[in-house]
VEXBALUM-419924 format. One record per residue: residue number from 1; residue in one letter; y, x, z of N, C-alpha, C, O in turn. Coordinates in pm, whole numbers. Atoms other than C-alpha are relative to their C-alpha. Example, Ala and Ser with C-alpha at 12.3 -4.5 7.8 and 13.67 -1.06 7.14 Angstrom:
<lolos>
 num residuo     ny     nx     nz    cay    cax    caz     cy     cx     cz     oy     ox     oz
   1       a   -119     89      0   -450   1230    780    120     90      0    118    194     66
   2       s   -119    -82     -6   -106   1367    714    109    -77     73    220    -26     90
</lolos>
This chain:
<lolos>
 num residuo     ny     nx     nz    cay    cax    caz     cy     cx     cz     oy     ox     oz
   1       m     98    -48    -95    379  -7021     58   -132     22    -70   -167    -50   -163
   2       t    132    -26     57     41  -6871    -22   -108    -61     87   -102    -51    210
   3       h    111     59    -71   -277  -7053     74   -125     82    -27   -148    126   -140
   4       t    125    -71     18   -607  -6880    133   -100    -90    -70   -125   -200    -22
   5       p     94     85     71   -859  -7013   -121   -131    -13     75   -168     74    154
   6       t    133     19    -57  -1191  -7154    -13    -96     97    -67   -101    106   -189
   7       l     92    -99     52  -1455  -6884    -50   -134    -64    -34   -183   -151     39
   8       t    136     42     33  -1783  -6946   -226    -98     80     87    -59    176    152
   9       d    100    -72    -78  -2107  -6835    -61    -13    144    -46    -29    235     36
  10       d     10   -136     52  -2123  -6532   -290    119     84     44    103    200     82
  11       q   -119    -73    -42  -1765  -6433   -210     -4     29    150     39    136    194
  12       l     11    -19   -144  -1831  -6480    160    -98    113     32    -71    196    119
  13       a     99   -106    -22  -2140  -6258    145     58    137    -35     33    236     34
  14       e    -63   -126     41  -1943  -5991    -39    102     46    104    110    165    136
  15       a   -100    -34   -102  -1664  -6007    219    -68     51    128    -18    143    192
  16       q     72    -44   -120  -1916  -5972    504    -57    141    -19    -58    221     74
  17       e     51   -134     28  -2071  -5667    337    111    103      5     94    213     59
  18       t   -115    -90     -5  -1730  -5510    291     47     21    144     83    132    182
  19       a    -42     -9   -140  -1642  -5588    654    -88     98     77    -38    175    160
  20       a     91    -92    -68  -1951  -5400    772     31    145    -36     28    233     50
  21       e    -35   -136     43  -1854  -5095    566    131     46     64    143    161    107
  22       l   -129    -35    -59  -1497  -5104    695    -13     23    149     57    107    206
  23       r     24    -20   -143  -1622  -5135   1051    -51    141     27     -7    207    121
  24       n     53   -136    -16  -1818  -4812   1012    107    105    -27    114    207     43
  25       l   -108    -93     31  -1521  -4638    853     99      9    115    140    118    155
  26       a    -94      2   -112  -1288  -4747   1132    -61     68    122      9    139    195
  27       r     68    -61   -115  -1545  -4639   1392      3    152    -10     23    222     89
  28       d     -4   -145     19  -1560  -4291   1242    138     57     29    152    160     96
  29       i   -137    -47    -21  -1181  -4255   1242     35     -2    149     94     93    200
  30       l    -37     17   -140  -1146  -4381   1598    -81     91     92    -30    139    193
  31       s     83    -87    -83  -1436  -4179   1738     49    144     -5     38    217     93
  32       d    -54   -135     13  -1280  -3858   1606    120     22     93    146    133    139
  33       a   -121    -11    -82   -966  -3934   1808    -24    -38    146     69    -32    227
  34       a     27     52   -134  -1140  -4063   2122     34    101    109     86     64    214
  35       g    -24   -100   -102  -1111  -3736   2310    145     41     14    180    117    105
  36       e   -141    -39     -3   -738  -3706   2237     87   -101     75    207    -79     88
  37       a    -79    103    -67   -630  -4019   2428     60     56    129    -12    118    208
  38       p    -64    -55   -120   -378  -3930   2701    -44    -76    126    -64   -197    121
  39       d     34     63   -128   -469  -3997   3066    129    -42     70    164      9    176
  40       t   -127     48    -52   -143  -4182   3125      3   -153     -6    -75   -215    -79
  41       v    -17    146      6    -33  -4539   3190     51    -40   -137      6   -139   -194
  42       e    -54     30    132    167  -4531   2867   -101     39   -107   -166    143    -98
  43       r     93    -26    110    -40  -4551   2549     77     -8   -132     71   -110   -200
  44       p    -78      4    124    187  -4459   2258    -89      5   -123   -209     32   -113
  45       l     73     -6    125     83  -4475   1896    -42    143    -29     39    235    -18
  46       d     49   -131     43   -134  -4182   1786     33     14   -148    -30    -53   -231
  47       p    -42     -9    140     37  -4073   1462   -111     48    -93   -116      8   -209
  48       a    109    -50     84   -274  -3890   1336    -98   -113    -34   -145   -122   -148
  49       v     90    113     25   -491  -4200   1375     64    -98    -98     -1   -145   -191
  50       w    -68     95     89   -231  -4421   1210      8     55   -143     -7    -20   -240
  51       a     -5    -61    132   -195  -4176    923   -136    -11    -69   -143    -35   -190
  52       a    134     13     57   -574  -4184    873    -27   -144    -45    -90   -167   -148
  53       l     17    141     37   -570  -4564    868     81    -33   -126     34   -108   -212
  54       e    -80     23    120   -289  -4565    612    -64     65   -122    -66      6   -230
  55       e     60    -73    111   -465  -4307    397   -124    -71    -54   -149    -69   -174
  56       t    122     71     41   -787  -4511    390     25   -146    -36    -68   -216    -75
  57       g    -32    138     35   -607  -4841    332    -27   -101    110    -12   -221     87
  58       l     34     94   -108   -708  -4990    669    122    -55     72    112   -157    140
  59       a   -120     45    -69   -352  -5026    795     60   -124    -64    133   -199      2
  60       r    -60    115     71   -261  -5288    534   -108    -69    -84    -92    -87   -205
  61       l    115     58     69   -590  -5453    445     31   -130    -71    -10   -150   -185
  62       t    -16    135     54   -470  -5807    386    122    -15    -90    150   -124   -138
  63       g   -119      9     84   -157  -5721    189    -34    -23   -146   -144      7   -192
  64       l     16     18    143   -111  -5814   -171    -11    136    -68     56    231    -28
  65       e     17   -127     71   -224  -5542   -411    132     48    -60    160    168    -63
  66       a   -129    -36     60    117  -5552   -579     94     63    102    187    135     66
  67       a    -85    -54   -106    271  -5464   -242    -66    116     73    -22    155    181
  68       g     67   -114    -61     31  -5180   -166   -114    -34     93   -168     54    161
  69       g    110     42    -86   -232  -5383     17   -133      0    -73   -144     47   -185
  70       s    135      2     57   -601  -5440    -46    -51   -140    -31   -165   -157    -73
  71       d     39    138     28   -607  -5820    -83   -125    -42     77   -201   -127     30
  72       a    116     35    -82   -870  -5839    192     31   -127     79    144   -176     80
  73       g    -14    122    -78   -929  -6141    414    -27     22    147    -28    135    196
  74       w     14     -7   -145   -991  -6222    776   -128     69     44   -128    136    147
  75       l    124    -66    -40  -1351  -6099    786     19    152      4    -23    217     99
  76       e    -22   -144      6  -1248  -5750    681    101     45    106     81    146    173
  77       a   -104    -36    -97   -934  -5745    898    -53     -6    143    -22     80    225
  78       a     55     14   -135  -1121  -5868   1205    -94    114     34   -101    155    150
  79       a     92   -112    -25  -1380  -5592   1165     76    123     48     34    187    144
  80       v    -78   -119    -36  -1115  -5317   1183     76    -24    131     81     64    217
  81       l    -74     35   -122   -908  -5493   1450    -92      7    121    -53     57    227
  82       g     95     -1   -110  -1217  -5534   1666    -44    141     37    -61    172    155
  83       e     41   -138    -28  -1322  -5171   1632    106     73     82     72    147    175
  84       a   -107    -65    -76   -982  -5053   1757      2    -48    144     20     31    236
  85       a      1     55   -135  -1000  -5286   2056   -119     50     79   -106     82    197
  86       a    120    -48    -67  -1355  -5181   2139     14    147     39    -36    189    143
  87       a    -19   -142    -27  -1255  -4814   2122    106     26    107    119    137    157
  88       g   -108    -18    -96   -964  -4874   2359    116     77    -58    192    141     15
  89       t   -108    -71     69   -725  -4731   2100    110    -98    -37     88   -185   -121
  90       p   -108     94     30   -389  -4911   2092     58     26   -139    105    135   -169
  91       l    -50    -10    137   -286  -4977   1732     68   -131    -39     21   -238     -1
  92       p    -71    122     40    -38  -5224   1577    -56    -63   -127     21   -104   -215
  93       l     62     56    121   -287  -5352   1318     35   -148    -17     69   -192   -127
  94       l    -34    142      8   -225  -5718   1401    147    -17    -37    180    -94   -127
  95       e   -143     17     21    151  -5679   1412     42     46   -140    120    -21   -207
  96       h    -43    -59    127    186  -5459   1102    -57    -72   -121     15   -100   -217
  97       d     68     55    117    -67  -5617    868     -2   -152      1     54   -215    -89
  98       l     27    144      1   -160  -5972    968    122    -85     33    122   -205      5
  99       l   -120     77    -34    185  -6074   1094    121     44    -83    171    -33   -165
 100       a   -119    -45     72    472  -5863    959    -24      5   -150     57    -46   -228
 101       g     29     -9    143    309  -5787    624    -21   -135    -63     26   -161   -174
 102       w     24    136     53    193  -6145    579    131    -78    -11    154   -146   -112
 103       l   -128     69      6    537  -6285    664     84     50   -118    145    -28   -190
 104       r    -78    -58    110    700  -6045    419    -52    -48   -135     26    -86   -222
 105       d     58     45    126    458  -6135    140     24   -149    -23     56   -191   -135
 106       t    -14    145     12    480  -6507    210    143    -41    -35    166   -130   -117
 107       a   -141     32     25    860  -6512    212     53     69   -125    162     36   -171
 108       g    -46    -72    118    883  -6277    -87    108    102     30    190    132    -57
 109       l    -99   -102    -35   1091  -6020     98    -35    133    -68   -153    165    -81
 110       p     28   -125     71   1126  -5687    -83    -44    113     91   -103    210     43
 111       g     29   -109    -91   1080  -5474    228    116     98      3    188    112    -95
 112       l   -109    -96    -13   1322  -5214    357    -40    134    -58   -158    170    -54
 113       p     33   -134     54   1343  -4872    190    -42     93    113     12     84    224
 114       p     45    -93   -104   1159  -4598    382    109     98     40    192    137    -42
 115       s    -96    -99    -49   1361  -4363    598    -77    106     78   -155     72    166
 116       g     70   -106    -69   1235  -4024    714   -138     24    -60   -174    -33   -163
 117       d    131    -38     51    889  -3877    671   -114    -69     74   -230    -51     37
 118       g    105     63    -80    699  -4086    929    -58   -122    -69    -13   -161   -177
 119       p     62    120     58    478  -4389    865     98   -117     -4    179   -134     87
 120       v    -87    117     13    654  -4702    742    -70   -116     69   -140   -195      5
 121       l     69     99    -82    536  -4926   1021     94   -115     29    209    -94     67
 122       a    -78    120    -31    658  -5282   1064    -67    -77    112   -190    -74    125
 123       t     53     88   -102    616  -5514   1358     60   -139    -23    141   -157   -114
 124       a    -44    137     23    681  -5887   1394     43    -64    131     -4    -26    239
 125       a    -47     73   -118    861  -6121   1633     45   -138    -42     78   -162   -158
 126       e    -44    137     24    951  -6487   1663    120    -31     88    117     -4    208
 127       v   -119     42    -73   1295  -6615   1765     -3   -152     13     -4   -223    -87
 128       v      5    145    -22   1288  -6960   1923    135    -57     42    156   -178     33
 129       a   -132     47    -42   1647  -6978   2054    101    112    -18     74    227     15
 130       a   -105   -100     23   1969  -6799   1960     45     61    132     63     -9    231
 131       g    -52    -67   -118   2083  -6539   2210   -104     32    106    -70     93    207
 132       r    103    -24    -99   1752  -6523   2395    -81    124    -38   -131    135   -150
 133       a     76   -122     26   1583  -6184   2425   -149    -33    -16   -203   -117     56
 134       v    144     18     23   1226  -6169   2292    -69    135     11     -6    241     -1
 135       t     78   -122     -6    950  -5917   2332    -42     41   -140   -103    -38   -212
 136       v     39    -55    130    901  -5700   2025   -103    110     23    -68    217     72
 137       p    102   -102    -21    570  -5513   2034     18    118    -93     60    101   -208
 138       w     -2   -122     79    560  -5154   1909    137     32    -59    145    101   -161
 139       a   -134    -23     54    936  -5146   1859     32    150    -10     98    193   -104
 140       a    -31   -143     -1    953  -4775   1948    -65     75   -115    -15    178   -159
 141       a     72    -67    109    704  -4686   1674     33    -58   -136      2      3   -238
 142       a    -22     71    126    822  -4931   1409    132     38    -65    229     73      1
 143       a   -123    -21     75   1077  -4881   1136     78   -130    -15    201   -129    -27
 144       s    -66    129     20   1149  -5253   1101    -73   -111     74   -187    -96    115
 145       v     56    121    -59   1090  -5597   1249     12   -112   -102    122   -141   -150
 146       v     -4    118     84    994  -5890   1029      5   -120     94    -86   -140    175
 147       v    -31    102   -100   1136  -6190   1211    -25   -140    -56     18   -173   -167
 148       l     11    143     27   1030  -6554   1207    101    -70     91     84    -72    213
 149       d   -107     64    -75   1342  -6744   1314    -18   -152     -7      3   -213   -112
 150       v     19    146     -4   1266  -7101   1423    107    -66     87     88   -178    135
 151       s   -105     53    -87   1590  -7151   1617     87   -104    -71    159   -179     -6
 152       g    -85     92     75   1755  -7351   1338    -72   -124    -48   -179   -159      2
 153       a     57    125     51   1685  -7666   1140   -130     24    -74   -219    -62    -73
 154       a    121    -33     74   1421  -7494    927    -37    145     27     53    228     45
 155       p     40   -138    -25   1215  -7177    983     51     94   -108     54     58   -226
 156       q    -44   -101     94   1350  -6863    820    -67    134     33   -108    158    146
 157       v     61   -132    -17   1212  -6512    769     98    104    -53    156     87   -160
 158       y    -80   -112     46   1407  -6189    744    -55    128     61   -135    125    154
 159       e     44   -130    -50   1352  -5818    802    123     82     38    223     84    -34
 160       v   -111    -79    -49   1576  -5589   1004    -52    135     48   -160    144    105
 161       a     38   -134    -43   1565  -5216   1070     13     10    152    110    -39    210
 162       v     -5    -18   -145   1486  -5124   1432    124     81     39    182     59    145
 163       a   -118    -83    -28   1768  -4867   1413    128    -82     11    226    -37     70
 164       d   -118     85     -4   2014  -5155   1371      0    -95    120     90   -177    133
 165       l     13     91   -114   1900  -5330   1691     24     74    131      4    195    140
 166       e     -9    -54   -136   1976  -5275   2057   -129    -35     73   -154   -152    105
 167       v    132     24    -60   1634  -5235   2215     -4     56    141     54    161    170
 168       h     20    -44   -138   1542  -5207   2582   -150     24     16   -228    -69     38
 169       e    142    -34      4   1212  -5023   2582    -67    -22    135     -7     -3    241
 170       r     83     16   -119    936  -5100   2829   -145     18    -42   -175     41   -159
 171       v    142    -22     27    560  -5071   2855    -77   -130     25    -56   -197    126
 172       a     83    118    -15    312  -5354   2802   -106     23    107   -126    135    152
 173       v    106    -10   -101     33  -5428   3049   -104    103    -42   -153    179     42
 174       g    100    -93     50   -204  -5230   2829     52    140    -24    -26    228    -61
 175       g    -58   -131     21     34  -4935   2805     69     18   -133    135    120   -154
 176       e    -63    -12    131    152  -5001   2449    151    -14     13    199    -85    101
 177       p   -146     13     -5    524  -4962   2380     44   -138    -50    -11   -192   -146
 178       q    -64    124     45    730  -5277   2350    146      6     43    188    101    109
 179       a   -143      0    -34   1094  -5373   2389     50   -143     11      1   -233    -57
 180       a    -73    127     -6   1315  -5660   2491    119     11    -94    201    101    -81
 181       v   -102     -7    104   1543  -5734   2197     59   -139    -21    -14   -238    -31
 182       t    -66    124     40   1800  -6005   2128     23      9   -151    112     80   -197
 183       l     -5     -6    146   1747  -6062   1757    106    -95    -54    133   -199      6
 184       p   -101     89     59   2014  -6212   1532    -64   -125    -58   -183   -125    -91
 185       t     46    124     63   1982  -6566   1398     95    -34   -114    205     20   -124
 186       a    -80     40    117   2111  -6733   1080     47    122    -78    166    135   -110
 187       v    -32   -126     68   2098  -6395    905     21    -25   -149    -54   -100   -212
 188       a    -25     11    143   2246  -6369    558   -117     59    -77   -163    169    -46
 189       g    111    -47     80   1971  -6336    300   -136    -38     54   -238     -6     -8
 190       a    128     46    -54   1703  -6487    523    -60   -104    -93     11   -182   -156
 191       v     71     91     90   1439  -6682    332    -54   -118     81   -124   -100    180
 192       t     50    120    -66   1369  -7039    436   -145    -24    -39   -181    -19   -157
 193       v    142     26     23    999  -7116    474    -36   -134     62     45   -195    132
 194       s     44    129    -50    800  -7425    559    -44      9    146    -68    117    199
 195       q     51      6   -136    693  -7538    905   -144     48      6   -189     99    108
 196       e    139    -49      6    338  -7458    795     -7    150     22   -100    200     86
 197       v     -2   -145    -18    432  -7090    783     18     33    148    -49    122    200
 198       a    -22    -24   -142    564  -7103   1140   -126    -30     81   -161     45    172
 199       d    124     35    -70    247  -7277   1258   -109    105    -25   -182    142     66
 200       e    103    -99     31     26  -7027   1077     28    132     69    -66    201    110
 201       f    -35   -123    -71    214  -6735   1232    -62      0    139   -121     99    181
 202       r     53      7   -136    113  -6852   1579   -152     -1      1   -214     61     87
 203       h    146      1      8   -246  -6924   1476    -54    139    -37   -158    181     13
 204       r     42   -135     36   -271  -6580   1316      5     91    123    -90    165    150
 205       g    -11    -82   -120   -146  -6414   1632   -107    -33    101   -165     57    162
 206       a    101     42    -97   -381  -6617   1849   -140     46    -41   -216     94     43
 207       l    132    -42     46   -686  -6543   1634    -14    152     10   -119    202     50
 208       g      5   -145    -12   -600  -6173   1620    -24     45    143   -106    134    167
 209       r     19    -36   -141   -573  -6153   1998   -141    -40     48   -202     33    126
 210       a    135     40    -38   -901  -6345   2038   -103    100    -51   -198    133     19
 211       v     89   -102     57  -1074  -6096   1807      3    126     87   -101    184    117
 212       q    -14   -120    -81   -939  -5809   2016    -66    -17    137   -132     74    187
 213       i     60     26   -131  -1046  -5969   2346   -152      5     -9   -217     67     75
 214       a    146      4     13  -1401  -6033   2223    -57    140    -21   -161    174     37
 215       a     49   -135     27  -1442  -5678   2093     12     89    123    -80    164    154
 216       a    -16    -79   -123  -1301  -5519   2408   -101    -44    105   -153     38    180
 217       a     97     51    -97  -1527  -5744   2616   -139     57    -23   -211     86     72
 218       e    130    -60     30  -1833  -5609   2437     -6    145     48   -107    190    101
 219       a     -4   -138    -49  -1726  -5254   2515     -3      4    152    -68     91    211
 220       i      1      9   -146  -1661  -5352   2877   -141    -29     51   -186     30    149
 221       t    138     32    -38  -2009  -5503   2899    -89    124     -5   -169    147     86
 222       q     82   -121     13  -2166  -5180   2776     34    100    110    -56    164    164
 223       l    -39    -89   -108  -1966  -4978   3028    -62    -45    132   -107     38    212
 224       c     60     53   -123  -2092  -5207   3305   -150     30      5   -202     72    109
 225       v    144    -26      6  -2454  -5173   3194    -28    148     25   -119    183    101
 226       d     20   -144    -17  -2425  -4795   3172     25     41    146    -47    124    201
 227       h    -36    -38   -136  -2261  -4775   3515   -108    -41    101   -148     39    185
 228       v     99     46    -98  -2515  -4985   3705   -136     66    -21   -221     65     69
 229       t    126    -70     27  -2798  -4794   3538      1    142     55   -103    192    100
 230       t     -8   -141    -39  -2674  -4447   3629     54     23    140     27    126    201
 231       r    -58    -15   -133  -2486  -4504   3955   -106    -30    106   -163   -139    108
 232       v    105     14   -101  -2723  -4451   4251     63     -9    139    146     74    176
 233       q    -39     13   -140  -2663  -4573   4605   -122    -45     81   -204   -123     33
 234       f    113     33    -87  -2908  -4600   4894   -134     29    -69   -233    -41    -48
 235       g    124    -47     59  -3164  -4421   4685    -47    -71   -125   -158    -45   -171
 236       r     40     68    123  -3170  -4649   4379    123    -41    -79    231    -55    -22
 237       p   -114     44     83  -2948  -4755   4085     58   -130     53    -16   -218     97
 238       i    -61    121    -55  -2697  -5018   4190    -36   -124    -81    -20   -236    -33
 239       g     45    113     80  -2826  -5235   3906   -123    -68     55   -160   -176      9
 240       k    117     62    -63  -3131  -5303   4123     39   -102    105    -44   -181    149
 241       f    -45     95   -102  -2921  -5499   4371     35   -134    -65    101   -139   -169
 242       q    -14    133     61  -2918  -5873   4307    147    -39    -19    182    -99   -120
 243       a   -141     38     11  -2546  -5917   4373     66     68   -120    147      8   -191
 244       v    -55    -72    114  -2462  -5650   4116    -56    -57   -130     16    -69   -229
 245       q     61     60    119  -2707  -5801   3867     72   -129    -40     90   -155   -158
 246       q    -70    126     30  -2525  -6135   3897    136     27    -63    178    -44   -154
 247       l   -130    -35     58  -2190  -5971   3827    -14     42   -146     63     -1   -231
 248       v     23    -46    137  -2326  -5799   3516    -41   -115    -90      3   -124   -204
 249       t     44    116     78  -2496  -6118   3400    117    -87    -40    125   -134   -154
 250       d   -118     83     31  -2170  -6310   3422     89     67   -104    142      0   -193
 251       v    -79    -72    100  -1986  -6039   3227    -64    -15   -138      5    -45   -236
 252       a     69      8    128  -2251  -6040   2954      3   -142    -57     17   -160   -178
 253       s      1    139     45  -2263  -6421   2938    136    -41    -55    145   -102   -162
 254       e   -134     35     46  -1887  -6463   2910     35     75   -129    104     21   -216
 255       t    -24    -77    122  -1874  -6188   2649    -70    -64   -119    -12    -76   -227
 256       a     75     64    109  -2144  -6357   2440     66   -131    -42     71   -163   -161
 257       l    -69    125     32  -1959  -6688   2463    126     25    -80    151    -41   -181
 258       a   -123    -32     72  -1630  -6534   2356    -30     49   -141     36      7   -236
 259       r     35    -52    131  -1795  -6346   2070    -45   -113    -94     -6   -114   -211
 260       t     47    111     84  -1966  -6662   1943    116    -85    -51    120   -120   -169
 261       m   -113     84     39  -1645  -6864   1942     94     72    -96    145     12   -190
 262       v    -90    -77     87  -1440  -6586   1783    -62     18   -138      7      2   -239
 263       d     65    -15    131  -1695  -6520   1508      4   -130    -80     26   -129   -201
 264       r     -7    131     68  -1704  -6891   1429    140    -25    -55    156    -74   -166
 265       a   -138     22     45  -1325  -6903   1408     33     88   -120     93     40   -217
 266       v    -29    -91    111  -1300  -6597   1183    -70    -47   -127    -11    -46   -235
 267       l     76     48    116  -1570  -6732    952     62   -127    -58     72   -141   -180
 268       t    -60    126     46  -1406  -7076    934    132     25    -70    161    -35   -174
 269       v   -127    -34     62  -1065  -6927    858    -23     70   -133     48     44   -231
 270       a     31    -69    125  -1218  -6699    595    -43    -98   -108    -10    -80   -225
 271       r     48    100     96  -1381  -6999    429    110    -93    -48    121   -122   -167
 272       h    -88    113     30  -1101  -7252    444    149     29     12    231    -51    -34
 273       g   -141    -28    -19   -773  -7083    536     54    -66    125     -6   -159    179
 274       l    -52     46   -129   -552  -7147    836     75   -133     -7    120   -184     96
 275       q    -61    133      9   -401  -7470    702   -103   -111     17    -67   -228     30
 276       d    108     98    -14   -738  -7643    734    -11    -44    146    -11     42    235
 277       p     10     48   -139   -769  -7866   1048   -120     58     74   -110     87    193
 278       t    117    -58    -65  -1118  -7734   1118     26    144     41    -16    186    149
 279       a    -33   -139    -33   -991  -7377   1108     96      6    119     79     91    207
 280       q    -94      2   -111   -703  -7461   1341    -71    -36    131    -40     20    236
 281       f     80     37   -117   -947  -7626   1581    -82    120     48    -89    147    168
 282       a     83   -115    -35  -1172  -7319   1570     83    111     63     38    176    158
 283       v    -88   -103    -56   -880  -7084   1638     42    -38    142     40     45    233
 284       a    -39     46   -133   -762  -7294   1932   -115     17     99    -94     63    211
 285       a    117    -15    -86  -1114  -7298   2075    -29    146     31    -63    180    144
 286       a     28   -142    -20  -1157  -6924   2025     99     64     97     59    139    186
 287       k   -101    -61    -89   -828  -6830   2195    -14    -53    141     -1     23    237
 288       a     18     58   -133   -885  -7071   2484   -124     58     68   -120     92    186
 289       c    125    -51    -56  -1242  -6951   2533     13    148     35    -28    190    144
 290       a    -15   -143    -26  -1157  -6581   2503     89     25    121     62    115    201
 291       g    -89    -17   -114   -873  -6618   2752    -68    -33    132    -50     38    231
 292       a     71     38   -122  -1090  -6797   3007   -108    101     34   -126    137    151
 293       s    105    -98    -23  -1376  -6551   2964     57    132     49     -4    200    132
 294       a    -60   -129    -37  -1141  -6253   3000     22     11    150      5    118    207
 295       e    -24     -2   -144  -1058  -6349   3357   -125     42     77   -118    125    167
 296       v    127    -32    -66  -1423  -6334   3464    -43    143    -34    -86    217     54
 297       i     46   -131     46  -1501  -6024   3258     76    112     70     14    206    121
 298       v    -81   -105    -60  -1213  -5815   3392    -26      8    150    -43    117    204
 299       r     21      0   -146  -1262  -5921   3755   -136     60     35   -144    149    121
 300       n    134    -48    -32  -1637  -5860   3758    -19    147    -37    -84    222     36
 301       a     17   -138     42  -1617  -5535   3564     60     97    101      2    202    128
 302       h    -62    -89    -99  -1381  -5383   3819    -72     -7    134    -74     92    208
 303       q     84      5   -121  -1595  -5508   4106   -123     89    -17   -165    157     77
 304       i    119    -81     27  -1894  -5339   3944     32    148      9    -45    225     67
 305       h    -34   -142      6  -1716  -5007   3891     65     52    127     58    171    156
 306       g    -72    -47   -117  -1517  -4996   4211    124     77    -40    181     55   -147
 307       a   -127    -70     20  -1223  -4758   4239      2     85   -126    107    103   -187
 308       i      2    -92    114  -1339  -4528   3960     46    -69   -129    101     -3   -218
 309       g    -38     72    121  -1275  -4799   3700    149    -14    -20    194    -49   -129
 310       t   -146     10     10   -903  -4795   3775     67    134    -28    187    139    -51
 311       t    -59   -132     24   -854  -4421   3725     42     13   -146    -19    -47   -235
 312       l    -57     -8    134   -650  -4323   3421    -94     62   -102    -86     31   -220
 313       e     91    -63     94   -926  -4110   3271   -123    -84    -32   -202    -48   -119
 314       h    119     82     23  -1185  -4388   3286     21    -98   -115    130   -152   -133
 315       g    -10     89    116  -1259  -4597   2979     13   -147     34     54   -226    -51
 316       l     -5    142    -33  -1274  -4926   3169    143    -53     -3    171   -152    -70
 317       q   -137     52     -6   -903  -4965   3244     70      7   -135    167    -65   -159
 318       r    -59     -7    134   -822  -4864   2886    -33   -124    -81     30   -151   -184
 319       r     38    123     70   -992  -5187   2780     39   -125     78     75   -227     18
 320       t    -34    119    -78   -927  -5425   3069    150    -25      4    192   -141      3
 321       r   -145     22     -5   -551  -5367   3084     52    -71   -124    126   -168   -112
 322       p    -45     75    118   -491  -5467   2721    -49   -144     -1     25   -234    -41
 323       v     55    136      0   -719  -5770   2763     87    -93     85    111   -208     47
 324       l    -83     82    -87   -503  -5896   3049    131    -39    -68    185   -147    -44
 325       g   -121     33     74   -200  -5880   2822    -28    -93   -117     45   -189   -140
 326       w     32     79    119   -368  -6023   2512    -28   -146     34      5   -234    -46
 327       r     37    139    -32   -491  -6335   2692    122    -89     19    111   -212     13
 328       r   -122     79    -19   -129  -6443   2753     86     -8   -124    179    -88   -130
 329       e    -86     -7    118     14  -6362   2412    -39   -101   -106   -157   -134   -122
 330       f     18    104    103     57  -6615   2129    -63   -125     60   -147   -190     -2
 331       g     49    120    -68    -13  -6892   2377   -101     35    109   -193    113     86
 332       t     92    -22   -111   -186  -6892   2713   -128    -82    -20   -138   -163   -112
 333       t    124     78      5   -533  -7029   2776     31   -149     14    -24   -232    -58
 334       a    -36    140    -20   -376  -7352   2904     68    -59   -124     44   -174   -159
 335       d    -67     47    122   -157  -7379   2592   -101    -40   -106    -88   -145   -169
 336       w     97     28    105   -457  -7363   2361   -100   -108     41   -155   -177    -45
 337       e     80    114    -45   -660  -7601   2575     75   -130    -27     14   -230    -67
 338       d    -82    118     32   -372  -7848   2538     -1    -26   -151     -4   -141   -194
 339       r      3     15    145   -373  -7782   2164   -131    -61    -47   -133   -143   -138
 340       l    131     59     33   -744  -7863   2147      2   -150     27    -44   -230    -55
 341       e     -7    142    -34   -680  -8192   2322     86    -76   -101     53   -187   -142
 342       e    -89     63     98   -394  -8268   2084    -71    -21   -134    -58   -127   -195
 343       l     70     10    127   -609  -8199   1777   -105   -110      3   -127   -180    -96
 344       v    106    100    -11   -885  -8425   1905     56   -140     16      7   -235    -47
 345       v    -52    132    -34   -674  -8711   2039     94    -55   -107     84   -172   -144
 346       t   -102     49     93   -389  -8731   1790    -20     48   -143     49      1   -234
 347       g     22    -51    135   -524  -8540   1490    -72    -99    -89   -133   -195    -41
 348       d     65     89     96   -652  -8705   1174   -149     30    -15   -225    -56    -59
 349       a    140    -40     22   -982  -8516   1174    -91    -61    106    -50    -84    219
 350       d    101     51    -90  -1298  -8653   1331    -54    115     86    -76    225     35
 351       l     47   -105    -90  -1420  -8459   1638   -133     58    -44   -152    179    -39
 352       w    131    -49     43  -1775  -8437   1506     15     94   -121    -54    195   -132
 353       d    -23    -85    117  -1646  -8294   1178     60    133     42     25    237    -14
 354       l    -61   -122    -46  -1434  -8040   1365   -102     95     60    -93    217     42
 355       i     99    -81    -68  -1732  -7918   1563   -109     51    -94   -155    165    -81
 356       t    120    -31     79  -2001  -7921   1296     28     54   -139    -64    105   -204
 357       r    -29    -40    139  -1823  -7836    970    -24    148    -24     -4    197   -135
</lolos>
């Protein structure tokens, strides 16, 4: 297994500078495609956007250079992941890079040979029990699934072509394609990995979803501010009404809280890696906080916008629908609140150290 090294202050500053540059690059790519988003419930992968991300190296930022990646870390990856979420553009960046690519690199899998002329996109899934169907995100767009199989005595990792699976396609809450798939277990050639890898997989997924929620929440906040400023009723902007002001204030407050917790988690993981107890505590806090904040943000934002916010052409539902799905994935809010309690009560680390480190 590979461990993320502790970054020095100079390395951290360099990573933050690179993250800012990548954020601007991702924003340019996504803004060019903003007007092409379909006004439909389904939100399939935009092949032109994905091709641009692959061409610029943003699709596989954290991969090993030997495997075609950029050897970037969480600060850089979170910048690009957040920009996509803020733009309301559904992309499998978390699944392809931070989960499938990381699992493949960690297990030393060679990867499947490319087939066809399309992008070689991989997604990831976890099998917890033999014979039980699991949700595979982006299965319709992916060439392969990198699987973490924890159904046996020890975790194993293998990769399988989507064409070799029986998939039952459906649409996620946010409109992204997904599928119910019964994945094989005890696969010949699967690589046995440590329990630490299985634990990190879940923490990676949780942190990625928290990053997406926080970024989408900031975009939702801006939409709310713009709406109450320009929407006029009874002869004045609706933002002048105290009840509406309270709704907007709550959205902005919850967004700021989620952003603070997520930024702290990303920075801690970048510094110490996901095997560090402080980093695990920060991730648990970020996912729990982002999930709790999402409930208030989505509810209030739709109250502020009224019916127009639910129309397919409006930017609000393109951000709130994914948030409702993300808050339940890789552990619910309650799951991560329980994890926080477990880390504090039964963990070896001191609570003060976890909070202040």
